C-alpha positions as YAML, in Angstrom:
chain: A
units: angstrom
residues:
- id: 1
  name: MET
  ca: [-16.54, 6.39, 32.73]
- id: 2
  name: LEU
  ca: [-13.42, 8.26, 33.90]
- id: 3
  name: TYR
  ca: [-12.39, 5.36, 36.15]
- id: 4
  name: LEU
  ca: [-12.93, 2.88, 33.31]
- id: 5
  name: LEU
  ca: [-10.74, 4.98, 31.02]
- id: 6
  name: GLY
  ca: [-8.12, 5.15, 33.75]
- id: 7
  name: SER
  ca: [-8.13, 1.37, 34.17]
- id: 8
  name: ILE
  ca: [-7.71, 0.83, 30.40]
- id: 9
  name: VAL
  ca: [-4.92, 3.38, 29.95]
- id: 10
  name: LEU
  ca: [-2.97, 2.42, 33.08]
- id: 11
  name: SER
  ca: [-3.26, -1.33, 32.44]
- id: 12
  name: SER
  ca: [-2.10, -0.81, 28.86]
- id: 13
  name: TRP
  ca: [0.82, 1.27, 30.12]
- id: 14
  name: LEU
  ca: [2.09, -1.67, 32.17]
- id: 15
  name: THR
  ca: [2.65, -3.75, 29.03]
- id: 16
  name: LEU
  ca: [4.00, -0.81, 27.02]
- id: 17
  name: SER
  ca: [6.44, 0.16, 29.77]
- id: 18
  name: PHE
  ca: [8.40, -3.07, 29.32]
- id: 19
  name: LYS
  ca: [9.27, -1.99, 25.79]
- id: 20
  name: LEU
  ca: [10.77, 1.19, 27.27]
- id: 21
  name: VAL
  ca: [12.64, -0.81, 29.91]
- id: 22
  name: GLU
  ca: [14.16, -2.93, 27.14]
- id: 23
  name: ARG
  ca: [14.96, 0.12, 24.99]
- id: 24
  name: TRP
  ca: [16.68, 1.89, 27.91]
- id: 25
  name: ARG
  ca: [18.67, -1.29, 28.73]
- id: 26
  name: ILE
  ca: [17.33, -1.52, 32.26]
- id: 27
  name: SER
  ca: [17.16, -4.89, 34.00]
- id: 28
  name: THR
  ca: [13.58, -6.09, 33.64]
- id: 29
  name: LEU
  ca: [13.74, -8.18, 36.81]
- id: 30
  name: GLN
  ca: [15.04, -5.28, 38.89]
- id: 31
  name: ALA
  ca: [12.34, -2.96, 37.53]
- id: 32
  name: ILE
  ca: [9.65, -5.54, 38.35]
- id: 33
  name: VAL
  ca: [10.93, -6.15, 41.89]
- id: 34
  name: PHE
  ca: [11.08, -2.43, 42.72]
- id: 35
  name: ASN
  ca: [7.65, -2.01, 41.15]
- id: 36
  name: TYR
  ca: [6.09, -4.24, 43.80]
- id: 37
  name: PHE
  ca: [7.65, -2.33, 46.69]
- id: 38
  name: VAL
  ca: [6.32, 0.86, 45.08]
- id: 39
  name: CYS
  ca: [2.87, -0.78, 44.96]
- id: 40
  name: VAL
  ca: [3.05, -1.51, 48.69]
- id: 41
  name: ILE
  ca: [4.08, 2.08, 49.51]
- id: 42
  name: THR
  ca: [1.49, 3.59, 47.16]
- id: 43
  name: GLY
  ca: [-1.30, 1.40, 48.53]
- id: 44
  name: SER
  ca: [-0.40, 2.27, 52.11]
- id: 45
  name: LEU
  ca: [-0.31, 6.02, 51.35]
- id: 46
  name: VAL
  ca: [-3.64, 5.92, 49.53]
- id: 47
  name: ASN
  ca: [-5.30, 4.05, 52.38]
- id: 48
  name: GLY
  ca: [-3.66, 6.11, 55.12]
- id: 49
  name: SER
  ca: [-1.85, 3.26, 56.84]
- id: 50
  name: PHE
  ca: [0.05, 0.01, 56.34]
- id: 51
  name: PRO
  ca: [-2.73, -2.58, 56.77]
- id: 52
  name: VAL
  ca: [-0.57, -5.67, 57.31]
- id: 53
  name: GLY
  ca: [0.64, -6.70, 60.77]
- id: 54
  name: THR
  ca: [1.74, -9.82, 62.63]
- id: 55
  name: ALA
  ca: [-1.92, -10.71, 63.15]
- id: 56
  name: SER
  ca: [-2.28, -11.02, 59.38]
- id: 57
  name: LEU
  ca: [-0.05, -14.09, 59.44]
- id: 58
  name: ARG
  ca: [-2.79, -15.99, 61.30]
- id: 59
  name: GLU
  ca: [-5.59, -15.00, 58.92]
- id: 60
  name: ASP
  ca: [-6.99, -17.71, 56.65]
- id: 61
  name: TRP
  ca: [-6.41, -15.50, 53.58]
- id: 62
  name: PHE
  ca: [-2.69, -14.96, 54.21]
- id: 63
  name: SER
  ca: [-1.49, -18.23, 52.68]
- id: 64
  name: TRP
  ca: [-3.48, -17.37, 49.56]
- id: 65
  name: SER
  ca: [-1.80, -13.96, 49.41]
- id: 66
  name: VAL
  ca: [1.58, -15.72, 49.41]
- id: 67
  name: VAL
  ca: [0.53, -17.88, 46.45]
- id: 68
  name: MET
  ca: [-0.89, -14.84, 44.68]
- id: 69
  name: GLY
  ca: [2.28, -12.81, 45.29]
- id: 70
  name: LEU
  ca: [4.50, -15.54, 43.84]
- id: 71
  name: MET
  ca: [2.24, -15.78, 40.80]
- id: 72
  name: PHE
  ca: [2.32, -11.99, 40.46]
- id: 73
  name: ILE
  ca: [6.05, -11.76, 39.97]
- id: 74
  name: VAL
  ca: [6.33, -14.83, 37.76]
- id: 75
  name: LEU
  ca: [3.55, -13.68, 35.44]
- id: 76
  name: PHE
  ca: [4.81, -10.09, 35.34]
- id: 77
  name: ASN
  ca: [8.10, -11.44, 34.03]
- id: 78
  name: PHE
  ca: [6.26, -13.43, 31.38]
- id: 79
  name: ILE
  ca: [4.27, -10.33, 30.37]
- id: 80
  name: ALA
  ca: [7.57, -8.45, 30.02]
- id: 81
  name: LEU
  ca: [9.23, -11.21, 28.00]
- id: 82
  name: THR
  ca: [6.22, -11.67, 25.75]
- id: 83
  name: ALA
  ca: [5.94, -7.93, 25.06]
- id: 84
  name: GLN
  ca: [9.67, -7.64, 24.37]
- id: 85
  name: LYS
  ca: [10.07, -10.80, 22.27]
- id: 86
  name: LEU
  ca: [6.69, -11.07, 20.48]
- id: 87
  name: GLY
  ca: [5.15, -7.62, 20.83]
- id: 88
  name: VAL
  ca: [2.67, -5.74, 22.97]
- id: 89
  name: ALA
  ca: [-0.35, -7.00, 21.00]
- id: 90
  name: VAL
  ca: [0.52, -10.64, 21.66]
- id: 91
  name: ALA
  ca: [1.10, -9.98, 25.37]
- id: 92
  name: SER
  ca: [-2.21, -8.10, 25.70]
- id: 93
  name: VAL
  ca: [-4.28, -10.71, 23.85]
- id: 94
  name: ALA
  ca: [-2.74, -13.66, 25.72]
- id: 95
  name: ASN
  ca: [-3.21, -11.88, 29.04]
- id: 96
  name: LYS
  ca: [-6.77, -10.61, 28.55]
- id: 97
  name: LEU
  ca: [-8.19, -13.65, 26.76]
- id: 98
  name: SER
  ca: [-7.23, -15.67, 29.82]
- id: 99
  name: LEU
  ca: [-10.75, -14.87, 31.10]
- id: 100
  name: VAL
  ca: [-11.66, -18.14, 29.36]
- id: 101
  name: ILE
  ca: [-10.03, -20.11, 32.19]
- id: 102
  name: PRO
  ca: [-11.88, -18.57, 35.18]
- id: 103
  name: PHE
  ca: [-15.08, -18.91, 33.15]
- id: 104
  name: LEU
  ca: [-14.49, -22.65, 32.75]
- id: 105
  name: PHE
  ca: [-13.71, -22.97, 36.47]
- id: 106
  name: SER
  ca: [-16.89, -21.02, 37.27]
- id: 107
  name: ILE
  ca: [-18.91, -23.63, 35.41]
- id: 108
  name: TYR
  ca: [-17.38, -26.35, 37.60]
- id: 109
  name: LEU
  ca: [-17.15, -24.51, 40.95]
- id: 110
  name: TYR
  ca: [-20.18, -22.24, 40.86]
- id: 111
  name: GLN
  ca: [-22.45, -24.08, 38.39]
- id: 112
  name: GLU
  ca: [-22.71, -21.05, 36.10]
- id: 113
  name: GLN
  ca: [-24.86, -21.63, 33.04]
- id: 114
  name: VAL
  ca: [-23.29, -22.34, 29.67]
- id: 115
  name: THR
  ca: [-24.76, -21.18, 26.38]
- id: 116
  name: GLY
  ca: [-23.86, -21.94, 22.79]
- id: 117
  name: LEU
  ca: [-22.56, -18.40, 22.35]
- id: 118
  name: LYS
  ca: [-20.25, -18.73, 25.34]
- id: 119
  name: ILE
  ca: [-18.85, -22.01, 24.00]
- id: 120
  name: ALA
  ca: [-18.34, -20.32, 20.62]
- id: 121
  name: GLY
  ca: [-16.52, -17.53, 22.45]
- id: 122
  name: ILE
  ca: [-14.14, -20.01, 24.08]
- id: 123
  name: VAL
  ca: [-13.33, -21.67, 20.75]
- id: 124
  name: LEU
  ca: [-12.91, -18.26, 19.10]
- id: 125
  name: ALA
  ca: [-10.59, -17.17, 21.90]
- id: 126
  name: LEU
  ca: [-8.24, -20.09, 21.29]
- id: 127
  name: VAL
  ca: [-8.19, -19.36, 17.55]
- id: 128
  name: ALA
  ca: [-7.55, -15.67, 18.28]
- id: 129
  name: VAL
  ca: [-4.50, -16.46, 20.41]
- id: 130
  name: VAL
  ca: [-3.04, -18.62, 17.62]
- id: 131
  name: PHE
  ca: [-3.61, -15.97, 14.94]
- id: 132
  name: THR
  ca: [-2.28, -13.10, 17.06]
- id: 133
  name: CYS
  ca: [0.86, -15.04, 17.98]
- id: 134
  name: MET
  ca: [1.78, -15.97, 14.41]
- id: 135
  name: PRO
  ca: [5.15, -14.36, 13.58]
- id: 136
  name: SER
  ca: [5.00, -11.45, 11.17]
- id: 137
  name: GLY
  ca: [7.52, -11.87, 8.37]
- id: 138
  name: GLY
  ca: [9.38, -14.62, 10.21]
- id: 139
  name: THR
  ca: [11.08, -12.19, 12.61]
- id: 140
  name: GLU
  ca: [10.72, -10.97, 16.18]
- id: 141
  name: PRO
  ca: [9.84, -7.32, 16.87]
- id: 142
  name: SER
  ca: [13.59, -6.79, 17.45]
- id: 143
  name: GLY
  ca: [14.27, -7.92, 13.87]
- id: 144
  name: GLN
  ca: [15.97, -11.18, 14.90]
- id: 145
  name: PRO
  ca: [14.91, -14.46, 13.24]
- id: 146
  name: PHE
  ca: [11.82, -15.88, 14.91]
- id: 147
  name: ARG
  ca: [12.37, -18.85, 17.24]
- id: 148
  name: PRO
  ca: [9.37, -21.21, 17.56]
- id: 149
  name: VAL
  ca: [10.17, -21.83, 21.24]
- id: 150
  name: LEU
  ca: [9.02, -18.25, 21.92]
- id: 151
  name: LEU
  ca: [5.44, -19.37, 21.30]
- id: 152
  name: LEU
  ca: [5.60, -20.94, 24.75]
- id: 153
  name: LEU
  ca: [5.61, -17.44, 26.27]
- id: 154
  name: PRO
  ca: [2.02, -16.46, 25.35]
- id: 155
  name: VAL
  ca: [0.81, -19.99, 26.12]
- id: 156
  name: ILE
  ca: [2.25, -19.84, 29.63]
- id: 157
  name: LEU
  ca: [0.98, -16.26, 30.04]
- id: 158
  name: PHE
  ca: [-2.51, -17.28, 28.88]
- id: 159
  name: ALA
  ca: [-2.68, -20.25, 31.28]
- id: 160
  name: GLY
  ca: [-1.01, -18.47, 34.20]
- id: 161
  name: SER
  ca: [-3.13, -15.32, 33.98]
- id: 162
  name: GLY
  ca: [-6.27, -17.43, 33.79]
- id: 163
  name: LEU
  ca: [-5.31, -19.43, 36.86]
- id: 164
  name: LEU
  ca: [-4.45, -16.23, 38.74]
- id: 165
  name: ASP
  ca: [-7.85, -14.72, 37.92]
- id: 166
  name: THR
  ca: [-9.49, -17.95, 39.05]
- id: 167
  name: LEU
  ca: [-7.57, -17.81, 42.34]
- id: 168
  name: ILE
  ca: [-8.56, -14.19, 42.93]
- id: 169
  name: LYS
  ca: [-12.23, -14.97, 42.29]
- id: 170
  name: TYR
  ca: [-12.13, -18.00, 44.62]
- id: 171
  name: VAL
  ca: [-10.40, -16.15, 47.49]
- id: 172
  name: GLU
  ca: [-12.70, -13.15, 47.12]
- id: 173
  name: ALA
  ca: [-15.75, -15.39, 47.33]
- id: 174
  name: THR
  ca: [-14.55, -17.47, 50.28]
- id: 175
  name: HIS
  ca: [-12.19, -15.37, 52.43]
- id: 176
  name: LEU
  ca: [-12.40, -11.64, 51.72]
- id: 177
  name: ASN
  ca: [-14.60, -8.75, 52.80]
- id: 178
  name: ASP
  ca: [-14.39, -4.95, 52.82]
- id: 179
  name: ASN
  ca: [-12.23, -5.03, 55.95]
- id: 180
  name: ASN
  ca: [-9.44, -7.30, 54.71]
- id: 181
  name: LYS
  ca: [-9.33, -6.82, 50.91]
- id: 182
  name: ASN
  ca: [-6.67, -4.12, 51.06]
- id: 183
  name: ALA
  ca: [-4.52, -6.09, 53.50]
- id: 184
  name: TYR
  ca: [-4.76, -9.10, 51.22]
- id: 185
  name: LEU
  ca: [-3.72, -7.16, 48.13]
- id: 186
  name: ILE
  ca: [-0.82, -5.34, 49.79]
- id: 187
  name: SER
  ca: [0.35, -8.63, 51.35]
- id: 188
  name: ALA
  ca: [0.44, -10.17, 47.86]
- id: 189
  name: PHE
  ca: [2.41, -7.18, 46.53]
- id: 190
  name: GLY
  ca: [4.81, -7.50, 49.46]
- id: 191
  name: VAL
  ca: [5.35, -11.23, 48.90]
- id: 192
  name: ALA
  ca: [6.03, -10.57, 45.22]
- id: 193
  name: GLY
  ca: [8.58, -7.90, 46.09]
- id: 194
  name: LEU
  ca: [10.33, -9.93, 48.78]
- id: 195
  name: SER
  ca: [10.54, -13.11, 46.68]
- id: 196
  name: GLY
  ca: [11.91, -11.07, 43.77]
- id: 197
  name: LEU
  ca: [14.43, -9.37, 46.07]
- id: 198
  name: LEU
  ca: [15.58, -12.79, 47.28]
- id: 199
  name: ALA
  ca: [16.14, -13.91, 43.69]
- id: 200
  name: LEU
  ca: [17.95, -10.64, 42.88]
- id: 201
  name: THR
  ca: [20.22, -11.01, 45.91]
- id: 202
  name: GLY
  ca: [21.33, -14.41, 44.64]
- id: 203
  name: LEU
  ca: [22.00, -12.95, 41.19]
- id: 204
  name: PHE
  ca: [23.97, -10.04, 42.70]
- id: 205
  name: ILE
  ca: [26.11, -12.40, 44.81]
- id: 206
  name: THR
  ca: [26.91, -14.64, 41.84]
- id: 207
  name: GLY
  ca: [27.64, -11.65, 39.61]
- id: 208
  name: ARG
  ca: [24.91, -12.43, 37.10]
- id: 209
  name: GLU
  ca: [23.22, -9.08, 37.81]
- id: 210
  name: ARG
  ca: [24.62, -5.67, 38.68]
- id: 211
  name: PHE
  ca: [22.52, -3.16, 40.57]
- id: 212
  name: GLN
  ca: [21.15, -0.42, 38.33]
- id: 213
  name: PRO
  ca: [19.97, 2.75, 40.13]
- id: 214
  name: ARG
  ca: [17.83, 3.50, 37.06]
- id: 215
  name: ALA
  ca: [15.81, 0.37, 37.85]
- id: 216
  name: ILE
  ca: [14.38, 2.15, 40.90]
- id: 217
  name: ALA
  ca: [13.04, 4.91, 38.64]
- id: 218
  name: ALA
  ca: [11.66, 2.24, 36.31]
- id: 219
  name: GLY
  ca: [10.02, 0.54, 39.30]
- id: 220
  name: ILE
  ca: [8.27, 3.81, 40.17]
- id: 221
  name: MET
  ca: [7.29, 4.29, 36.52]
- id: 222
  name: ILE
  ca: [5.63, 0.85, 36.56]
- id: 223
  name: GLY
  ca: [4.54, 0.52, 40.20]
- id: 224
  name: VAL
  ca: [2.41, 3.64, 40.63]
- id: 225
  name: PRO
  ca: [0.31, 2.94, 37.49]
- id: 226
  name: ASN
  ca: [0.20, -0.76, 38.48]
- id: 227
  name: TYR
  ca: [-1.49, 0.05, 41.79]
- id: 228
  name: PHE
  ca: [-3.85, 2.66, 40.36]
- id: 229
  name: SER
  ca: [-4.89, 0.41, 37.46]
- id: 230
  name: ILE
  ca: [-6.34, -1.96, 40.06]
- id: 231
  name: TRP
  ca: [-7.71, 0.94, 42.13]
- id: 232
  name: CYS
  ca: [-9.53, 2.36, 39.10]
- id: 233
  name: LEU
  ca: [-11.01, -1.02, 38.22]
- id: 234
  name: VAL
  ca: [-12.28, -1.45, 41.79]
- id: 235
  name: GLN
  ca: [-13.93, 1.98, 41.58]
- id: 236
  name: VAL
  ca: [-15.60, 1.03, 38.28]
- id: 237
  name: LEU
  ca: [-16.95, -2.20, 39.77]
- id: 238
  name: LYS
  ca: [-18.26, -0.26, 42.78]
- id: 239
  name: ASN
  ca: [-20.06, 2.21, 40.52]
- id: 240
  name: TYR
  ca: [-21.59, -0.58, 38.44]
- id: 241
  name: THR
  ca: [-22.41, -3.10, 41.15]
- id: 242
  name: GLY
  ca: [-24.08, -6.19, 39.71]
- id: 243
  name: ASN
  ca: [-22.92, -5.44, 36.19]
- id: 244
  name: SER
  ca: [-19.36, -6.80, 36.32]
- id: 245
  name: THR
  ca: [-20.12, -9.28, 33.52]
- id: 246
  name: ALA
  ca: [-20.35, -6.30, 31.18]
- id: 247
  name: ILE
  ca: [-17.71, -4.02, 32.69]
- id: 248
  name: LEU
  ca: [-14.85, -6.53, 32.85]
- id: 249
  name: PRO
  ca: [-15.07, -7.55, 29.16]
- id: 250
  name: ILE
  ca: [-15.33, -3.89, 28.10]
- id: 251
  name: ASN
  ca: [-12.23, -3.20, 30.21]
- id: 252
  name: ASN
  ca: [-10.35, -6.12, 28.62]
- id: 253
  name: MET
  ca: [-11.37, -5.16, 25.08]
- id: 254
  name: GLY
  ca: [-10.29, -1.58, 25.72]
- id: 255
  name: ILE
  ca: [-6.88, -2.72, 26.98]
- id: 256
  name: VAL
  ca: [-6.29, -4.96, 23.94]
- id: 257
  name: LEU
  ca: [-7.24, -2.19, 21.51]
- id: 258
  name: PHE
  ca: [-5.47, 0.70, 23.26]
- id: 259
  name: SER
  ca: [-2.22, -1.17, 23.90]
- id: 260
  name: THR
  ca: [-2.10, -2.54, 20.34]
- id: 261
  name: LEU
  ca: [-2.67, 0.88, 18.75]
- id: 262
  name: ALA
  ca: [-0.22, 2.56, 21.15]
- id: 263
  name: ALA
  ca: [2.48, -0.02, 20.35]
- id: 264
  name: TRP
  ca: [1.87, 0.51, 16.64]
- id: 265
  name: LEU
  ca: [2.15, 4.30, 16.97]
- id: 266
  name: LEU
  ca: [4.94, 4.52, 19.54]
- id: 267
  name: PHE
  ca: [7.13, 1.51, 18.74]
- id: 268
  name: ARG
  ca: [6.17, 0.87, 15.11]
- id: 269
  name: GLU
  ca: [5.27, -2.74, 15.90]
- id: 270
  name: HIS
  ca: [4.37, -4.44, 12.65]
- id: 271
  name: LEU
  ca: [1.29, -6.65, 12.57]
- id: 272
  name: SER
  ca: [0.35, -8.85, 9.64]
- id: 273
  name: ARG
  ca: [-3.20, -9.21, 8.38]
- id: 274
  name: VAL
  ca: [-3.42, -12.52, 10.24]
- id: 275
  name: ASN
  ca: [-2.32, -10.80, 13.47]
- id: 276
  name: TRP
  ca: [-4.98, -8.09, 13.04]
- id: 277
  name: LEU
  ca: [-7.55, -10.80, 12.35]
- id: 278
  name: GLY
  ca: [-6.51, -12.45, 15.60]
- id: 279
  name: ILE
  ca: [-7.06, -9.19, 17.49]
- id: 280
  name: VAL
  ca: [-10.52, -8.77, 15.94]
- id: 281
  name: LEU
  ca: [-11.37, -12.38, 16.85]
- id: 282
  name: ALA
  ca: [-10.12, -11.74, 20.40]
- id: 283
  name: LEU
  ca: [-12.54, -8.84, 20.78]
- id: 284
  name: GLY
  ca: [-15.35, -10.99, 19.39]
- id: 285
  name: ALA
  ca: [-14.49, -13.81, 21.79]
- id: 286
  name: ILE
  ca: [-14.57, -11.49, 24.80]
- id: 287
  name: ALA
  ca: [-17.97, -10.16, 23.71]
- id: 288
  name: LEU
  ca: [-19.43, -13.65, 23.18]
- id: 289
  name: ILE
  ca: [-18.22, -14.91, 26.56]
- id: 290
  name: ALA
  ca: [-19.55, -11.80, 28.29]
- id: 291
  name: TYR
  ca: [-22.95, -11.46, 26.64]
- id: 292
  name: GLY
  ca: [-23.66, -14.97, 25.34]
...
């Protein structure tokens, strides 16, 4: 139970932290890039060594870690933008309801059974995303007039997170074991950090970004919880082997609820009745997909 609570709180913190990064006027991209290097260092310290070497380049999982790393940094930026422009609740719901997509792929790839309740959950999930993303009072959380183009952010986040989860499930089933899982994950973190650093270097050279030393502190603030949120979830799944269909939805529901309430208390994010209805529907959708 302690590991599950840790996963929920730390995962929620990742979304909430981007509100602080915006409030403190720190470059979001710089904070995200440094976060991934912090993840690599933290993972290596926890495991007692750096598990990636030149031999890893020849492993069949390495190319997948490159794809995963690139998706990591792109989606993390979309999480940040969604949280900053539309609110933490929208970012959490769009991110965690993306479990619909790997479920649909599981039906096709692994011939998992479909029930009426699961189909109802999928439909409910789509409705929940729409309701949660509806602008409250016609303004953004910042108070600026709402721009309809911003609705693309949760849509991209929903689709991208779902495809990433599908990729992780596929690679885990076909290429990974207890001996290479950590190397795979740290490789993905490293690719995310290096690709982000390459983009930052271009921005520094062209003068579109200026280095902010505070971004390193922000990277630590995000990176350490980022690594341990995954570590805690792995521990939960180990403790409840064979019951992941129940644990993962509980974890997702906890993250949606905790992050939404924390944003309301800490940042005074305003949610309309329709937005709250969307959050309730999101929790119902997760439950139907998990237990239907």
